[in-house]
N, C-alpha and C positions, 0 to 999 in steps of 0.2 A: 663710385668708381668702384674698377676690376678688382677681385680678390685679389689677383698677385701685388697688387701695387704692396708697397711696403708702406706702413702705416706711422704718422710724424710722431707717432706717440711708441712704437719701436725706435723708429730709428733716434730718439730723445731719451730712453731707456738704456739702448744701445752705447750710447757716448756716456751715460752718468755710470753704466757698469764697466767701460774700459776707463773711464775719469779714475774710479774706486781704486782698480786694483793699481794702477801709476802711483796715486797719491799713497796709497797703502805700500806701493813698493815690492809689489809680490809675484818676486818672479817665479817661483815654484805656481804660483795660479797661473801666471802667463807661458809657463814652459808646458804645463797640461793642456794647456787652451793652443799651443802649437802642435802638441802631439794628435790631438783632435784633429785639426784641421790638415794635417802632413795624410792622417787616416782616411779623412772623408773625402779632401778635395787634394791631392797629389799632383794633378796637371796645374791647377789654381797655383798653385806656389811654385811650380816651373815655370809659368809665364811670368809672376812678378820678380824671380830670382833671375830671369835673363834681361831685366834691366839694370840688377847688378855686374853680369856679364860685361856687359856693353859702356855703364857707364860708373861704373864702379862701386864701392862700400854704401858709401850715404845715402846716393840716389836709390839704390836697391835696398836698402833698409825700409828707406822712404814708399819706395812701391808695393814691400811685402804689407807694409803695419796699414795702408790705404786697403789693397786687396782683403787682408783678414779683416777690417773694419767694413768692408762692403758684406765680405760674407757674413758675417756674424749678426746686420743690418737684417739681410733677406732670413738669415734663419731664426733669427729670435720671436718671431710671431707663428712660426707655422707649426702645426699638429704633425708632420712628419720630418726626416730626415728630408734634405735637402738632395735633388739630384746629384750627382759626381758631374763636373763638368769635362770632358773628354779633351785630348787637343783639338780634334774639330771643332768641336762648341766654339774654342777659344780664340783657333783661325777664323772659324766661321764671323764669328763677334769682333772680328781687329777688320775685316770686310767691310762689313755694316759701318763700324764707326768712323771708319779711315772715310767713305763714299760720304755720311753722314757731313764730315767735319770739310769736306772740301765742297761743299754745296753752302757754305758759307761763307759771306762773303767779309773781307777784311780780318778772318779767323789772327794772325801773324799778328797785328796791330794792338790785341785783344789783353788785358791782364789773363795771367794762366787760369786763372777760376772761372774765367768767361769764355774761355775756351772750349766749347758746347755747340752742339745741334737742339735747337730747339724740339725737332723729334724726335731726339733722343732724351730729353728732359722729360718732355710730356708722360713719356712711358712709367719713369721714377720719379715724378717732384721732387719727392721729400729727400729718398734719396741726394739727388745732386743738388739742392737748397744744401742742406747741410755739410758736403761734401766739397761747395762754393765756399762755406762759411769756414770751412777749417783749414784749408787751401790758402784762402786770404789770410784768416790768421797765421799760422803759419809763417808767412810768408813778412808779414807786420813786424809781426813780435821774434823775427830771423833765426824761428827754430828751423825754418830750411831757407835756403836760396830762391828766388824768384827762378832762376836757372834749372833747378830741381822740381819747384811745382810746376813749369811749362812739362820737364821730360815725362813725369808719373802722370799726368794729369789725362794723357789719351789711354795708355795702360787701363785706368783704373775705372774709366766709361766702358773698358772692354769688358772688365767683371762682372759691370752693371748690366750690361746688353746681354752676357751670357746665362748669364740666372736669369733677367727677364725672359728669354727666350726659352731656354729649361723649363721654366716653371708655368708658359702659356702653351708649351707644345709647340710653339713654332719649331724650334731644333733641338730637341728634349735631350737630357744629358744619360747617367746608366743609374737608372733605379737602385737605392741603397734600403738597407733594412729599415723598416717605418721603427718612428718612437712617436708614441700619443702623447701630448702632454697633459697633464692632468694633476689636477692641484690635491690631491688624496697621497702625491708619491712624496715620502718623506727622503728630506735630505741625505740620508743613512742607508735607505733603503739601496737595492740593486737598481740602476736606470733602465726604464722600459726599453731603452735601444738594442738591449741584449747586449752588452760591451763589456758586461759582468763585473763590472764598478761601481762604487757609488753612484747615486741618482747627484752629489756634490761635488763628486771627482770627474763629474761626466757633461751630460746636459745640462746640469746643475750648474754649471761654472761660473757662468753668467746670468745667472737667474734671479 
């Protein structure tokens, strides 16, 4: 399997970390995470926030959450900071996803979490499997409506495609400062990424 494929372990560790933050109600940690995302992936946030403009706050917040989750999945197992996605990266990814979905027969008759294209799933199977499970669960437990899930499933796939393309070099993003994950870095030491913050307040936030 390609080194660029997010592993099932990294996917599960990401979900565990997010669940832990949610259960603790740790708004400070979530705000720190949001600040880091804004610094490293501003166009990603703009892409997700555009859903809010068109569909309202509730749907927009769901889109931002799922985009953040995808970013965290790709980020977790990396030995370097992810490439910064650009507006062009995301526009190109949107075109790829649109064309892939258009080739799927009976797409509109499927459940929201099933509205994916095999070719896209093949590139990042573990990410897609978890996203499908989460969307299905959110709809089943009324955490979001089926309509909301239907609206955000494509923008979420665009984020997956954009990161996959950036990491494989098909459509490179902007290179950012290198961050090398090192088990010897203490939580109270300066983060190796050069932000000037302690590791526990930066790249160690979800470690």
